N, C-alpha and C positions, 0 to 999 in steps of 0.2 A: 440508185441504179443497181447496187449489189443485191438489195432485197428483191427487186424485180427480176433480175437474172436468176436468182435462186428459186423464186416461185415458178418461173417459166421452166427451168430444168426439172423441178419437182413434178410439175404437171406432165411434161414430156416423158419422164421416167415412169410415172404411174400409168399413163396412157399406153405405153409400149410394153412395159414389163408386167405390171399387175393385170391389166386388162388382157394383154396378149394379142398377138396377131393371128387371125384365124388361118388354119391350113387350107386355104381355098386357092383360087386362081391368083396369078401374079397381079392382075388388074385390081382385084378386090384387096389384096394386101397393100398395093400402092395407095389406094383410096383410104384405107384404114390408117396407114402411116401419114398420109397427107392431112387427115383430120387431127392426128396427134401433133404434127408440126404446126398446124393452123391454130389449135388451142394454145400451144406453148407460145407462139408469136403473139396471139391476142392477149395472153396474160402479161407478156413483156410490155405491151403498149396500152394496157387497160386504162391508165389514167387519162390518156388523150382520146382513145377510141373505145369507150366501154360498150356501146351498142353492137359493133361488129363481133366482139367477143361473145356477147350473149347469143347472137344469132348462130355463131359457129358451135357454141356449146349445146344449144337446143337441137340443131341439126345432127350433131355428133351423137347425141343421145338417141335420137330417132333412128339413125343409121345402125347403131349398135344394139338397139332395143334394150338399153339400160342407161341410167343417168350418167352423164359425162362428169368426169372428175373436175373439169374446169367450170362446171355450173355454179358452185359457191363463189368462186372468184368473179365470175361474170355478174352474178346477182349483186354482190357487194359493190363492184365497180360501177354498175349502173346507178344504184341508189346513192353512191358516194360522189361520183364525179360527173354524171350527166347534168348539164346546167339547165336543160329545158324540162320543166315539171311534167308537161303532158306527155312528152316522149318517154320520160323516165318511167312514170307509172303505167302508161299504156304498154310499153315494151315488157315490163315485168308481169303485167296481167296476161298478155298473150303468151309469154314464156311459161307462166304457171299453168295455163290451160293446156298448152301443147305437152309440157312435161308430165302433166297429170295422166295423159292418155286415157280419156274416158271411154274410148272405143274398146279398151281392154278389160272393162269391168264385167268380167264373166262370173266373178264370185266375190264374196265379201273379203276374202283374204287378199285377192289381187287389188281391189279398191283400197283396202287399208294400207297395203305396201306402197302403192303409188302416192297416196295422200301423205304418208310418212316421209317418203323420199322428197316430195315437193316441199313439205314443211321444213325439213332439216336442211336440204341442199339449196333451196331457193328463197323461201320466205324468211327464214332465220338470218341468213347473211344479208338479205335486203333490209331487214329491220335494223341490224347492226350498222350497215352502211348509212342508212337514213339518220340514225342516232349520231354517228360520228360526223356526218355532214352538218347536222343542226348544232352540235357542240362546237365545231370549228367556226361556223358562222357567228355563234354567240361569243366565242373567245375573240374573234376578229372585231366584232362590234365593241366589246369591252375594251380591247386594246386601242381601237380608234378613239373611243370616248376618253380613255385615260390620256392618250397623247394630246387630244384636243384640249382637255382640261389643263394639262400641264403647259401647253402652249399658251392658253388664255391666262394661266396664272403667271407665267413668265412675262406676258405682255402687260398684265396689270402691275406687276412688280416694276417693269421698266418704266411704265407711265408714272408710277408713284415716285420713282427715282428722279425722273425728269421734272415732275411737279415740285419735288423738294428742292432740286437744284435751282429751278426758277425762283422759288421762294427765297433761297439763300442769296441768289443774285440780287433780288430786290433789296434784301437786308443789307447786302454789301453796298449797293448804290446809296441807300438811305444813310447808313452809318458813316461810311468812309467819305461820301460826298459832303455830308454835314461837317465832319471833322476838318476836312481839307479847306472848306470854305471858311471855317472859323480861323484856321491857321493863316490863311491869306489876309483876312480882315485884321487879325492881330499884328501881322507883319506890317500892314499899312498903318496901323495905329502906332507902331514903334517908330516908323519914319516921321509921323507927325509929332511925336513926343520926344524928339531927339534932344531937346534942350532940358528935359526933366529926367536925370539919371535914375531916380527912384522908380518913376513910371516906366522907363525903358526896361529896368531889371524885372519889374512886375510882369510886363507884357512878354518879355523873353521867357520867363518861367512858365507863363501860360502857354506859349507856343511849344516849348519843350514838352510840357505835360500833355497837350493835345496831340502832338506828334507821337509820343509814346503810346497813348491810348489808341490812336489810329492804327499804329503798327500791330498792337496786340489784337485789336478787333479784326484787322485784315488777316492776321495769321490764323485766328480761330476760324474765320469763314473759309479761307482757302483750305484749311485742314478738313473741313466738312466736305468740300468739293472733291477731295482726293478719294480715289478708290482704295480698297484695302491693299491692293498690290502696289500702289504708288506710295502709300504711307510707310512709316517706319515702325508701325505697331504701337506707338505711343497714343495714349488717350488724350484727345484734344479737350482742354478745359473750356467749358461753356459758361458765358456770363448769363445772368438772368435776363429774360425778355423784358423790355420796357413796358411799363404800365401807365395808367392815367395819372397815378400819383407822382410819376417822374417828370411831369411837365414843368414843375418848379425848377428842378435842376437843369432841364433843357433851356429854359428861359434864362436862368442865371448864367449858364455858359455863354449864351449869345450876348448877354450884357457885358460879361467880362471881356468878350471879344470886341466890344465897342458898338454893339447894335443897340439902338434906342428901342427897346421892346417892353411892352406892358402886358400883363396877364390879368384878365377880368373873368371871374367866375360868377355865373348866374344860376339860380335854382338851388333847391335844397340838396345838400350833399347826400349821395346814396351810392351803393356799390353798383358797378357795371360788369358785364361779362369781360373776362380777360382778353378775348379776341377783339371786342369792340374797343376796349381801352387801348390796346396796342395799336389798333388802326388809327385811332384819334391821335395818339402820340406820333405816329409816322406822318400823318397829315401836317401836323404842326412842324415837325422836323423838316419835311420837304419844303414847306412854305417859307420857313426861316432861311433855309439854304438858298432858295431862289431869290429871296429878298436881299440877302447879303451879297449874292452874286450879281444881280441885275440892278439893284437899287441901293447901293451903299450910301449910308448917311441918312436915309429916310427912316422916319419912325415907323414902327411896326406895332400893331395892336392885335393881340390874341384874345379871343373871347371863347369861353367854354360854357355852354348853356346846357344844364341838366334838366331837360323837360320830363314830363311824366312818363312818356313812352318812347323817348328817343334822346339822342345826344347830338347836339349841334356844335361843331367846331368852326370858327371863322378866324381867318388870318388876313388882315388888311395892312398893306404897306403903302406909304406915300411915295412920291417921286424921289429919285435919287438926288442927293446934294453933292455927290462926288462922282467922278468918272467910274463906270463899272470896271471891275477887275477882269483881266483877260484870263478867265478860267475856262478850260475846255469842258464841254458837256455834250452828251449824246442826244439831248432833246427828248428823252423818253421818261423823264421823271414823273411828269403829270400823267402820262399814259399808264405807267405802272401803278401810280397812286390811284387812278380811277379804277383800274382793275382790282386793286386791293380793297377799295371801298365797296365795289360791286360784289365782291366775294362774300362779304358779311351782310349783304342785302341793303346797302346804303346808296346814297347819291352824292356825287361830287360836282360842284360848279366852280370853274376857274375862269375868270374873265378880267380884262383890264377895266380900270375906272376912268371916268372923265377927267379927273384931276391928275392923270399920269401915273397913278398907282396901280395896284393889282389886288384882287380879292380872291381868296380861296375859301370855299365853304363846303363842309361835309356834314351831311345829316345821316346819322347812323341809328339803326334800331336798337332799342333797349336802353 
């Protein structure tokens, strides 16, 4: 606003003082002063109404028989602020022809002076205004693109965080659910072995060990779910991710908890991708957890088949020989497991058997 007021006052001062008011009739002087005020007002509102300023500047120049001092402001404003391209360039072309005054070309000197005035006072400001307009549009496009890219990057980062938290949640379900199921099974075994003090002490130690490991793993997973603002700045220690080679320890833990489980390996031993091996481990872990929860006392057979181009994991449990333990469950274990298997490009089948047992089979690529 300060710049606009200063420009308007400058135009008014030049129109009145430099150009001067002719010593003619009062009416002519009032018209002359009216043009000065009109050009000053047009410069003041040139951003919103550029075309009226150009019309006033051209008519003012015709009336005075000399270029108006407001003509450069008008040419720049039309090229810079007029949104309609046809009106913009059409108005500038008409203004250039009128300001050129071809009817005054009585000599080469007059024609040269008129051409010079139009070039300096109209064409040059119009070119500068068009350049500033194009540059502003380019800057706006770049800013919009940068903001859109930043927004997309933030969205991708947020989606990555959500995916990672979902993965950690699945890990929490697999790890903690399995540990708690083993603790419950071991506690039941303690009750059955009440007459054998040595066996009770052994099972009690296993319960304590499983409880400590469950708390440690739970603390690590919850630490990963915390945001930097929620944490205390400490680095959360991470345990190695389970692999296919850890199946022996997983089966051994279930045996120590009292589950009658056997592990059978088929096919020639060979390395598998870490993601596939971890998925196979989680399939066996979830199947053992469900077997201990829903079919306690029933034997469980785990088969690991290393085929030439795929890995098949099968867990079959027989019917329960004891009442199932009252363990709470969300019912989403197999759903999450199916999603995990599908992520690596495999297939999962989970179905009850005719003999009252249950069968879980996962076929993984690689």
